[in-house]
N, C-alpha and C positions, 0 to 999 in steps of 0.2 A: 504493500500500500504506500509506504513512505517513499519507496524508490520511484514511484510513478509521478510524484508531485513535482520534482525538478523538471522532468521531461514535459509535463503539462504546462508548467510555468514558462519554460523555454518556448513552447509552441504558442502560448498566448502572447508572449512578448514579440515573437516573430510576426504573428498576425497583426498586432497593433502597429508594428513598424511598417508592414505592408500597406495597411490602411492609411497610415500617416503619409507615406510616400505618394499614394494616389492623390491625397488632398493637396499635397505641396506642389504638384504639377499645375502650372497656370491653366486657367479655363480656356484661354485662347489656343493653347496647344491641343487641348481636347477637341475644340471646335474644328480646328484645321485638320485634325485626324478624321473627324466625321465627314468633313468636306471631301477629303481624299477617299474615304470609304465609299461615298455615294458615286463619285466620278469613276472610281475603279470598278464598282459594281456595274456601271453602264459600259465602260470600256471592255471589261473582260467578258461580258455577255456576247459582245461582238467578236473580240479577238480569239475567244475559245473556239469559235466556229469558223473564223476567217480562213485559216490554212486549209481546212477540209473543204470549205466552200470554193476556194480558189482551185484546188487540185481536182475535186470531184465534179463540181458543177461547171466551172469555167475552163477546165482542162489545162491549168497552169502547171509548170514543172516545179520541182523542189528548188531549183536555182532561182526561179521567179519569186517564190515565197521568201527565200533568203534575201534577195535584192529588195523586195518590198519592205521587209522588216528592217533591214539594215538602213535603207534610205530614210525610212520613217523615223527611226531612232536617231540617226545622224542629223536629220532636220531639227528634231527637238533639241539636240545638243548644241547645234550652231545658234539656234534662237536663244538658248539659255544664257550664252555669254553676253549677248547684248541686253537682254532684259535684266540680268543680274547687275551689269554695269549701270544701266539706267536707274535701277532702284538705289544704288549707292549715290548717284548724282542727285536724284530727287530727294534722297533721304526718306523716302516713303516706299513701302513694299506691298501693302495690301491692295492698292489700286491695280498694280500690274498682275498680282496673283488673281484678282477677280476677273480682269480682262482675259487672262489665259484660260480660266475655267469657263468663262462665257463663250469664248471662241470655240473651245472643244465641244461644248453643249450644242452650239449652233450647227456644227458639222455632223452631228450624229445622224440626222435624217438622210444624209447623203449615202450612207451605207445600204439601207434597203432600196434606195432609188437607183444605185449604180448598175448599169446594164452590162458592163464589161470590166476586164482587168484594168484597163487604162483609167476608167472612172474610179475604181477602188483605189488605185495608186493616188489619184488626186484627193480623194476623201481622206485616206490615211495620212497623206502629206499635210493637209490643212489641220487635221486633228492633232498631229504631232507638233505643229507650230503652236497650237494652243498649249500643249504640254510644255513646250520650251519657254513660252512667255511666262508661265506660272511657276516653273520649277525652282529656279535659283532664288527669286524673291521670296517664295514660300519657305524654302529651307533657311534663308537668312532671317526671315521673320521668326521661325522657330528658335533659332540661335539667339535672337534679340530677346525673346520672351523667357528663355530657359534660365533658371538659376545655374550658376557655375558648377555647383556640386551635383546637379541633376541633368547635365547635358545629355549624357548617354541614355538616361531613362526617357527624357523628352523625345529625342530622336527615335528611340526604340518604340515608344508609344505611338507616335505618329505613323511610323512604318508598320506597326502591328495593325492599327486601325485601317490603314490603307489596304493592307493585305487581306483583312477580313472581307472587304469588298471584292478583292481579287478572287477569293474562293466562293463567295456567295454568288458572284456573277456567273461563273460556269455552272454552278449547281442549279441556278434558276434557268440557265440556258438548256440544261438537260431536260428539266420538267416541261419547259415550253416546247422544245423539239418533240417530246413525246406527245404532248397535247395537240400540237399542230401537224403531226405526221411529217416531221422533218421539213417544216416550212421556214427556211432561213430568214426570209424577209420579215415575217411576222415577229420573230424573236428580235431582230434588229430594231423594229419599231418600238417594242416595249422598252428597249434599252435607252430610248430618248428620255424617259421620265426621270430616273434618278440623276441623270446629268443636269437637267434643269433645276432639280431640287438642290444640288450642290452649289449652284450659282447663288440661289436665294440665301442659303445658309452662310456663305462667306460674306455676302454683302451685309446681312443683318446681324450675324453672330460674332464677328471678329472685330476687336478694337485694337488698332496698332499702338504699341507703346510710344510715348513721346520721345523724340530724339533728344539725347542729353545736350544741354546748351554748350558744354565745353567740347563736344565731339567735333573733330576736324571735318570740314566740308571737302568733298572730292569733286573737282571740276571736270577732270578728264580721266575717268577710271581706267580706260584701256591704254592710256599713254604709257610709254615704256618706263618713265620715272615712277609712276604709280605701281606698275607691275613688278618693279624691282623691290618694292616693299614686301612682296610675298616671300616668305622665308624659304630657306633651303629645305627645312622640314616639310613645308607645304608641297614643294615640287617633288620630294621623294615620295610622299603619299600619292601624288598624282601619277608618278612613274609606276609605282606598284599597281595601282588601280588599273592602269592602261594594260599592263601585261595580264592582269587578272581578267579584264574584260574580254580579251582575246579567247579566254577559256570558256566564258559563259555567254555563248551566242544566244540568239533569240529562243525563247521558250516554244516558239512555233515548231522547233525540231523535236521537242518532247512529244508534241501532239502527233507529228508524223511518225515518230518511233512507235507510239502506241498503235497507230493504224497499221504499221508494218507487221505487227504480230497478231492482227485480226480483231482489234477493238472496233465495235460498230460505230457508225456516224453519230447515233443518238448518245452513246456513252463517251465519245471522244473528249468532251469537256471535263470528264472526271480527272483527266490528267492535271489540269490546272486547279481543280478542286483540291486534290491531294497535295500538290506542291504549295499552294497558297495557304492551306490550313496549317501545314507544318511551319511554314514561314511566319504566319501571323502568331502562332502560339509561342514561337521561339524568339521573335524580334525584341519584345519588351523585356523578358527576363535577361536576355543577353545584354541589352542596353543597361539594365541595372547592374549586372555583373561587371560591365566595362567601366562603371564608375568606381568600382572597388578593387579591381585588379589591373595588371598590366594589359593595356588594350592590344598591344602587338601579339601577346600570347593568344588572345581571343581570335585574332585574325588568322593565326597559324592553324587553329582548329578549323576555322571556316574554310580555308584553302584545302586542308586535308580532306574535309568532307566533300568538296567538289571533285577532287581526284577520285575518291571512292564512288561518288555518284556516276561519273563518266565511265568508269570501268564496269560498273554493274549494267549501265545502259548499253555499253558496247557488246557485252557478252551474253546478256539475258535473251532467252528465246521465247519466253512466255509472258502472259499479262501480269502475273504476280511479281515476277522479277523486275519488269518495267516499273510497276507500281512502287517497289522498294527503291529503285534508282531515282524515281521522281521525288519520293519522300526525302531522300538524302540531298537531292538538289534543293528542295525547299529549305531544309535545315541549314545548308551552307549559306543560303540567302539571308536567313535570320541571323547568322553569325557575322555577316560581313557588311550588308548594305547600310544599316543604320550606323554602324561603327565607322565606316568610311566617311559618312557625312559628319559624324562627331569630330573625327580627326581634322577634317577640313575646317570646321567651325573653330577649332582650337588653334589651328596653325595660322589662320588669317587675321589681319588687323580688323578691329570692329567695323571701321568705316569702309572696308573693302570686302566685306563678307559676300555681298551679292556678286561682285566680280569674281571672287575666289570660287564660289560655287559654279558660276557660269563657265570659267576656264576649265574647271574640273570636269564638268559635264560635256563641254565641247570636245576635249581630248578623249575622254572615255567613249563619247558617242561616235567619234570617227573610228575608234578601235572596234566598237560594236558593229559598225557598218562593215568593216573588214572581216570581222569574225563571222557575221551572218552570211556574207557572200562566199567566204572560204568554206563554211559549213555546207552551204547549198551545193557548191561545186564538188566537194568531197562526197556528198551524199549521192549525186548523180554519177560520179566516177567510181566510188569505192563502196557505196552503200552506207547504212547506219553505223556499222562498226568502225569504219575509217573516220567518220565524222567525230564520234565520241572519243576514240582513242587520241585523235589530234587535240581535242579539248582537254583530255587528261594530261597530255604533254605540256600544253601551255599552263595549266594549273600547277603542275610540278615545277615549271620554270618560275612562276610567280612565288611559289613557296620557297624556292631557293633564294630568290631575290629578297624575300622578306627577312632573311637572316642578315643580309647587308643593311636593310632598312632599320632593323633593330639597333645596330651599332650607330647608324647615323642619327637616329632619334635620341640616342643617349647623349649626343653632343649638341643637339639643337633644341632650344626651348620651344615647346608647342603650346604652352598655356596662353590664353587670351581672355581678358575679362569682358 
């Protein structure tokens, strides 16, 4: 009896700490997370079906899918660098984030209306411009709102809420595909609703913190004199993330991998459901963990998980094995994405956070374009196994580079208030 009391007391203390942590996270971070949830719910309802729609209905090749995804994400990345810099110049971030969400919402009806691959390219392109406009200002806004000792938790929470939408979207797509007898356009129309709700929520529910009076004004954020203020630690994080991005090509190839072992069109969105569920459940706890331990060690675990995921996806021949590989893919995302954003926030000067996130997303976006095109070409030439083995190789290279990064970070101060 007595031996159980200390354990119960410890459990109660841990529970109170957890509740206290949830209350300490600013309400604006919660709202931004819910905005991301709604937009991702909309986007993933479409994107979970888009690769299968392109290949099955419109007759596109895997290379075309890779080019579409790569160009789309690269477009978002290029846009982010300018929107991030503009948010630093204006000293305001909410306006640009709201415009980005609004643009993405307005383009959603183009998906059910597109009659050809070319039209889908255009729709995806404009949708990703909206993502690019909102991305860097939103991440900088989270950094502005987050208490210094809770940065990892705040980025992890926003990423977790974002990813809840990413697994609810494909799940809803599955139900609607079943109800409509695989009517792609009907599902695409339903996806318009949460996108519009996300715009209303950011306009009404987010209050941007006032800019400190003593904060330096940035007149030309992309001028080389300003970019020189970004530390060596920041550029090492960007370099690592670039190599890492070459390993994590578009999730469209996870869908194609599941189709290759016989998963039906109706159940294809389950791939993103599994990945996003694991991602959403892990991102927030990993963010909390990163506030308490060496963040580079957490990244090591994340990269090792990606190597494991690629190897499983390369050699599995059944649906169960593919599901396990997809789950490990989602786990590696939970261990890395919010953490990389936290490292960028810490490495950048406060007045250049938007620019820093923009440059980070530009460079990694170009890498994602290359990765997706390479993955598509490898798929057409060598099949799924060659694609995922190449991903494992790039992930192993990033893991080796992380050992160098650990030494560099020991010499460069990354903290930023």
